[in-house]
Each structure stands twice: as structure tokens, then as C-alpha cells.
N, C-alpha and C positions, 0 to 999 in steps of 0.2 A: 643236316638239321634244318629245321624250319627257320627262316628269317622273321623275327619280329620287328616291327618298326611302329614309330608313334607319330602323330601328327596332330597339329592344332586345328581343330574343327570349330572353334568358337564362331566364327562368322558363317559357318554353312549349316549347323545344326538349327533345331527349333526349340526355342527356351520357353518355359512356362513355370508357374507357381501353383501350388496345391491351395494357396490361400492367399489371393492378392490383396486381402485387407490386411494381411501382415506384413508380406514382403512382394513386392511387384519385380519382374524381371523383364528387362529390355529385349524385344526379339526383332527390333527394326535397325534403327542408326546405331544404337551402341549395345549390340547382342551381347547377353551375359552379364549386362550391368544390373546388380540388384538394388532396389531402393526399400529401406525400412520404412513401415507405416505405423506400427504399433507393436507393443510387446506380445510376443506369442511365436509361435513356430509354425514352420512350412516345410514342404518338401520342393527342391528346385530340381527341373527334369531338363535335360538335353535329349532330344530326339534326332537321330540321323535318318533322313528320309530314304537315302537309297539302301541301306542295309536294315532299316527299321529297327534299329538298335537303341535302346534308351539308357542313359546314365542318370543317376540321381544322387543327391545328397540332402541331408536335413540341415536347415538353417534357423537358428533360434535368436530372435530380436529381443534385446532387452531393454528396459526404460533407460533414458538418458539420465545419467548421474549429476547431481549439483556438484559444481566444483569451486564456485565462488559466490559472494553475497555482497553487492554493493548498497551502501546506505547513503541517501541523499535526503535534503541537502547537506553538503559537506561542508565542515569548519563554520557552523552557523552561529549567530549571535541572538539570545533571547533576553527580554527583560523580566524581573522578578514578576511573578503572577501572571505572566502571559503564556501562551500556548504556541506550539509548532508542531506539525504534523510532518514525520518522516516516513520515507517510502524505501521497503526493501526488494532490490533487483536482483533475481539469481539468474546466473549464467550456468548453462549446463554442458556436459561434455560433447553434445552435438552442435555447440556454438549458438544455441537458441537462448533467448531470454524471457523471463517472465517476472510479472509483478506478484511477489510472494509475501507482500506486506502482513496480510492475514494469517500467513502460515508460520512465520517465525515466531520466535519468544522474545520479546524485547526486554531490554535491562539497561539500568544506569550505574556507571561506576561509583556514583556518589550520590545517594538518594538525597542528602542533605543540600545539594546544589540543584539537582533537577530530577524529577520523577518522570516516567514514562509508563503509559497504560498499555493494554493489550493490543491497542489498535494502532500503536505507534506515535500517539500524541504525547509529546513532552510538554512538562510544566515547569518554569522556572521557580525555585524556591529561595535561593540565596545567591549573592555574588560569587563566583567562581567558575570553574570549568570540570566537566564531566565527559567520560566517554559514553556514547550512546552505542550498544551492541544489539545485532539482530542475529539469532541463532537457529538454525535448522539442523538438527541432528549433530554431526561432527563440524559443519561448517559454519563460520561466523564473519560477519562484517562489522566494523566499526567507523564511527566519526566522531568529531569533538564538538561539544556543544559549550559555548561561553555564556555565561548568565551575568548580565550586569545590573547593578542597582539603580535602575532608573527611579526616579521618585514622582509623585503626583504634583503637578505644579498648577493645574486649573481645573475646574468642573463646570459644565455647561448643562442645563437641562432643557430638553425639547418634548413636546411643542413649546414655543415661547412667543407671545403669552398663550396659555391654555384657556380655553372657554367650553364649559359645558353645561348642558341644561340639566334642570333639577331632576333628580332621580336617576340620573345617568352616571356612567364612568368614563374616565380619562386615563390611559396609560401613559406615564411620563418615563422619558428615558434619561438617565444620567451618564454623560460621556466624559471621561477622564482623559486629560492631555499630560503627558509625561515629560521628564527632562530630555529624553532622546528623540522627541518629536513625534512619537507614537501615539495613538489614541485607542481607547479601549470602552467598551459598554460595561460600565461598573454598576448598573442598576440594582443588580442583586447584592452588592458589597456595601452600598451607603446605607445611612439611615434617613429614612424620609419623615419630614416633618410639615405640619400644616399651621400656618400663623393664626389661624381662626376654625377651630375644629366644630364651630356652630354653623359654619358655612360649608366646609368641605373635610373630609378626613383622607388620609392618605396611608396604604397599607405597608406595613414591614413584615408581613407574613411571607414565608417561603412560597414561591410561585407566583405571588400577587404583589412583589414590592414595586412601589411607585403607582400603584393602580389608586387613582384618587376618585372620591364618590361625593357627589353634591346632595345634601339633603333633600328630600322631597318637598318639605315643607317651609324652604327657605324661599323668600320672594324678595 
């Protein structure tokens, strides 16, 4: 009978891939080591120069799967009426990470406490606590958001003093300071008044709130 033997020829054969854009295979220091580049398929070949024999196998590269979602900032606090942007970071089966904030579906466990829009920006509605969740397919990540009932303690207007020429306009800004020490531009929330509308008026219309205009004929 003929004697059949086997031998490991990994280091002596020449390695190649039919599509290196899908998967490459090392033919130098780490002979036979394949590296996935993108989803697709390719044929891996090993050729023995001495015998001119070639062995092949098909290799399929699949897209990495999302395994977890991390929502940040974690365990954050927000005042009523203020906003906070959340970020969703996905970790994949190949250990890579990616910002997927715009890909996930955002939700709040209690919209009476805090709401969150499609971009991941949360708004404090009332004092309390809510879970903020980011979901993509079957994978989700959550964090806790606490909303405190900070109250407005003072209001300042800028520029101060304001000076405008007749027939021109001046945009005023109303800045609120809250009991938690935070400040916020509340120009669009306050009601604007002029002490003498024969000299200047100030707008309360959406988009132009706080815009003062001096009458052209005032001297």
C-alpha cells in the first residue's frame, strides 16, 4: 500500500486572496493570516511552488454586529426648562466603537419629567427622574436623568444701556439666573415692554422678540 502522509506547509506556500479589498492574506511575516476589510466574499489560495499545486477555500466576511450601546453623559442632572444633549456610542463585535447618536431611536421613560428629541436632546419638564434610552434594532442602552425644579431668581437685559439711532433697531437679550446657579438666554420666553412707545417699541413676535426700534421722526 502507498503510504499517505501530511505536513504543515503554511510557512512554505504562497498565499493570495482573489479580492484584497474584502480580505487580505499575509504572505510574509505572518503567512496565512487573513485580515477582513469589508463585508463580501473572496477565495483564499495557497500555492506550493515546488509541486505547482494549489489549494483554495472560500471565505465570507460579514459586517460586525452591534453588541452594546453606551449613553452619555451618565447619571446627569437637568433643570426644568433647560436642555441636555446625549450621545450614543455603539460597540461592535470586532471591538470597534462608533458614534451612533443619529442612528438610534431615543425615548424617555417619563415624558412628564423629561422629553427627548430624535437628535438626542433632552428637555427638563418637571422635577423627577426618568430613564433615557437609545435603541437600535434589538440593542439598547440607558442612563438616568434627574430633573430639578430650579427657579428663576434674577433677570438681566443686555446691552445695558442700549443706544440706537432713529430709524434703526437693537436686539436685546434677556438672561435668567436660576436658583441652581445656572444661566439661560430666555429672550424668547419673557414679555418685552417699552416705557415710552412714542420713543421706541420692542417686539414680542416669534423670531424677533426683544428687537427694539426707534421711531424715525423722534428727535
